[in-house]
C-alpha positions as CSV (number, residue, x, y, z in Angstrom):
1,M,13.7,4.5,-3.8
2,T,13.8,1.7,-6.3
3,D,13.0,2.1,-10.0
4,Q,9.5,0.8,-10.6
5,T,8.4,-0.3,-14.0
6,W,4.8,-0.5,-15.3
7,N,5.1,-4.3,-15.0
8,S,6.1,-4.2,-11.4
9,L,3.4,-1.6,-10.6
10,L,0.7,-3.8,-12.2
11,R,1.9,-6.9,-10.3
12,D,2.3,-5.0,-7.0
13,Q,-1.3,-3.6,-7.3
14,I,-2.9,-7.1,-7.2
15,D,-0.3,-8.6,-5.0
16,W,-1.0,-6.0,-2.3
17,H,-4.7,-6.9,-2.3
18,W,-3.8,-10.6,-2.5
19,T,-1.5,-10.5,0.5
20,S,-3.1,-7.8,2.6
21,Q,-6.8,-8.4,2.1
22,L,-7.8,-11.5,0.1
23,R,-5.8,-14.6,0.6
24,D,-5.4,-14.4,4.4
25,H,-9.2,-14.0,4.7
26,L,-9.6,-17.4,2.8
27,G,-7.3,-19.3,5.2
28,G,-9.0,-22.2,7.0
29,L,-12.0,-22.2,4.6
30,T,-14.0,-25.3,5.5
31,D,-15.9,-27.6,3.1
32,D,-19.2,-26.5,4.8
33,E,-18.4,-22.9,3.9
34,Y,-17.2,-23.8,0.4
35,F,-20.4,-25.6,-0.6
36,W,-22.8,-23.5,1.5
37,E,-26.0,-22.5,-0.3
38,P,-27.4,-19.4,1.4
39,V,-30.5,-19.3,-0.8
40,P,-32.5,-21.9,-2.7
41,D,-31.4,-22.8,-6.2
42,C,-27.8,-21.7,-6.0
43,W,-25.3,-22.5,-8.7
44,N,-22.6,-24.6,-7.0
45,V,-20.0,-27.3,-7.6
46,H,-21.5,-30.8,-7.1
47,P,-20.4,-34.5,-7.2
48,R,-20.9,-35.7,-10.8
49,G,-24.5,-36.8,-11.4
50,T,-26.0,-34.8,-8.5
51,S,-26.6,-31.4,-10.1
52,T,-29.9,-30.4,-11.8
53,A,-28.3,-27.5,-13.8
54,S,-28.9,-27.6,-17.5
55,V,-25.2,-27.4,-18.2
56,Q,-22.7,-29.2,-15.9
57,G,-19.0,-28.5,-16.7
58,G,-16.0,-30.4,-15.4
59,S,-14.0,-33.4,-16.4
60,G,-13.5,-35.0,-13.0
61,A,-15.6,-36.2,-10.1
62,M,-17.1,-32.7,-9.6
63,T,-19.1,-30.5,-12.0
64,I,-20.0,-26.8,-11.9
65,D,-23.4,-25.4,-12.7
66,F,-24.2,-23.3,-15.8
67,A,-27.0,-22.6,-18.3
68,M,-27.0,-21.4,-21.8
69,P,-28.3,-18.9,-22.2
70,E,-27.7,-17.6,-18.7
71,P,-31.0,-17.0,-16.8
72,D,-32.0,-13.4,-16.1
73,P,-31.4,-12.8,-13.3
74,P,-28.6,-15.4,-12.9
75,P,-28.8,-17.8,-10.0
76,F,-26.9,-16.9,-6.8
77,T,-23.5,-18.6,-6.7
78,T,-21.7,-20.3,-3.8
79,I,-18.1,-19.8,-2.7
80,A,-17.2,-23.1,-4.6
81,W,-18.8,-21.7,-7.8
82,R,-17.1,-18.3,-7.4
83,L,-13.7,-19.9,-6.7
84,G,-14.2,-22.2,-9.8
85,H,-14.9,-19.1,-11.9
86,V,-11.8,-17.3,-10.7
87,I,-9.6,-20.4,-10.9
88,V,-10.8,-21.3,-14.4
89,G,-12.3,-18.3,-16.2
90,V,-10.2,-15.6,-14.8
91,L,-6.8,-17.3,-14.3
92,A,-6.3,-20.8,-15.9
93,M,-7.8,-19.9,-19.3
94,R,-5.6,-16.8,-19.4
95,N,-2.6,-18.7,-18.3
96,A,-3.3,-21.2,-21.1
97,A,-3.8,-18.5,-23.7
98,H,-0.7,-16.5,-22.8
99,F,1.7,-18.4,-20.5
100,H,2.0,-22.0,-21.8
101,R,-0.4,-23.6,-19.4
102,A,-2.2,-26.7,-20.7
103,P,-5.4,-25.7,-22.4
104,T,-8.5,-25.7,-20.2
105,D,-12.1,-24.3,-20.0
106,Y,-15.1,-24.6,-17.8
107,L,-16.1,-27.9,-19.4
108,S,-12.7,-29.7,-19.2
109,F,-11.4,-28.4,-15.8
110,E,-11.2,-30.8,-12.9
111,Y,-13.0,-28.9,-10.1
112,A,-11.9,-29.3,-6.5
113,P,-14.0,-31.6,-4.2
114,T,-12.7,-29.7,-1.1
115,A,-12.0,-26.2,0.0
116,V,-8.4,-27.0,0.7
117,E,-7.9,-28.3,-2.9
118,A,-9.7,-25.3,-4.4
119,L,-7.4,-22.9,-2.5
120,A,-4.4,-24.9,-3.7
121,Q,-5.7,-24.6,-7.3
122,L,-6.3,-20.9,-6.7
123,D,-2.8,-20.4,-5.4
124,A,-1.2,-22.3,-8.3
125,E,-3.1,-20.4,-11.0
126,Y,-2.5,-17.0,-9.2
127,N,1.3,-17.7,-9.0
128,S,1.4,-18.8,-12.6
129,W,-0.4,-15.6,-13.6
130,L,2.0,-13.3,-11.7
131,T,5.0,-15.2,-13.0
132,G,3.6,-14.9,-16.5
133,V,2.9,-11.2,-16.2
134,E,6.4,-10.7,-14.9
135,S,7.8,-12.5,-17.9
136,L,6.1,-10.0,-20.3
137,G,8.5,-7.2,-19.2
138,E,7.6,-3.8,-20.5
139,T,7.5,-4.7,-24.2
140,G,5.1,-7.6,-23.7
141,L,2.7,-5.4,-21.8
142,A,2.4,-3.2,-24.9
143,S,1.7,-6.1,-27.2
144,R,-1.9,-7.0,-28.3
145,C,-3.7,-9.8,-26.5
146,G,-4.7,-11.6,-29.7
147,E,-7.7,-13.7,-30.7
148,A,-7.6,-15.9,-27.5
149,E,-9.1,-12.9,-25.6
150,G,-12.2,-12.3,-27.7
151,A,-13.4,-8.8,-26.7
152,Y,-9.9,-8.0,-25.5
153,A,-8.1,-9.1,-28.7
154,E,-7.2,-5.6,-29.8
155,H,-6.3,-4.4,-26.3
156,T,-2.8,-4.5,-24.9
157,M,-1.7,-7.1,-22.4
158,A,-1.4,-4.2,-19.9
159,A,-5.2,-3.6,-20.3
160,L,-5.8,-7.4,-19.8
161,V,-3.7,-7.4,-16.6
162,L,-5.7,-4.5,-15.2
163,H,-8.9,-6.3,-16.1
164,I,-7.7,-9.5,-14.4
165,N,-6.7,-7.4,-11.3
166,R,-10.3,-6.0,-11.2
167,E,-11.8,-9.5,-11.6
168,L,-9.6,-10.9,-8.8
169,I,-10.4,-8.1,-6.4
170,H,-14.1,-8.2,-7.3
171,H,-14.8,-11.9,-7.2
172,L,-12.5,-12.8,-4.3
173,S,-14.0,-9.9,-2.3
174,E,-17.4,-11.6,-2.9
175,V,-16.0,-14.8,-1.6
176,C,-14.7,-13.1,1.5
177,L,-18.1,-11.5,2.0
178,L,-19.9,-14.8,1.6
179,R,-17.5,-16.3,4.1
180,D,-18.3,-13.5,6.6
181,L,-22.0,-14.0,6.1
182,Y,-21.7,-17.8,6.6
183,Q,-19.7,-17.2,9.9
184,H,-22.1,-14.6,11.2
185,T,-25.2,-16.6,10.2
186,R,-23.9,-19.8,11.8
187,R,-22.9,-18.0,15.0
188,E,-26.5,-16.6,15.4
189,A,-28.1,-19.9,14.5
190,S,-26.2,-21.9,17.2
């Protein structure tokens, strides 16, 4: 039996879900699935200038839909939107705050115009996150998150890692479920 540290346990927790449940299920994601709007008025990722959302984030050819304040209930979100949220809000902004990634946010990020590119962005940010968490060691996990984390500022990095693990499992499971719905709906429709 190998000696396990808290750091390796935290990384192993998410990596097991990533390799055993989440990432393989996203393989072969098509652009039709990526942009599919299963109900009217979804929040999505759109070519610049084509969205009707009151807030359109993004620095490149694509924008992501938002509103301030968020409507109640919030609009249903597509696979593209949910991947954008995970890539930017869950991972990239945390990688920037803690692991020397270039700063980014929802308004400045360059959203992917294809499913293949979105999955490449997801893989890159996920790998950066895991590498960053590993670099913390045991001591870094016990340190405070700091001001960059807002509500988590006074929490330990270990608490943030657990939160990110929950966010990844939650949102990527939603993406997998939407993909299943797309595939079953399309099979019945044809």
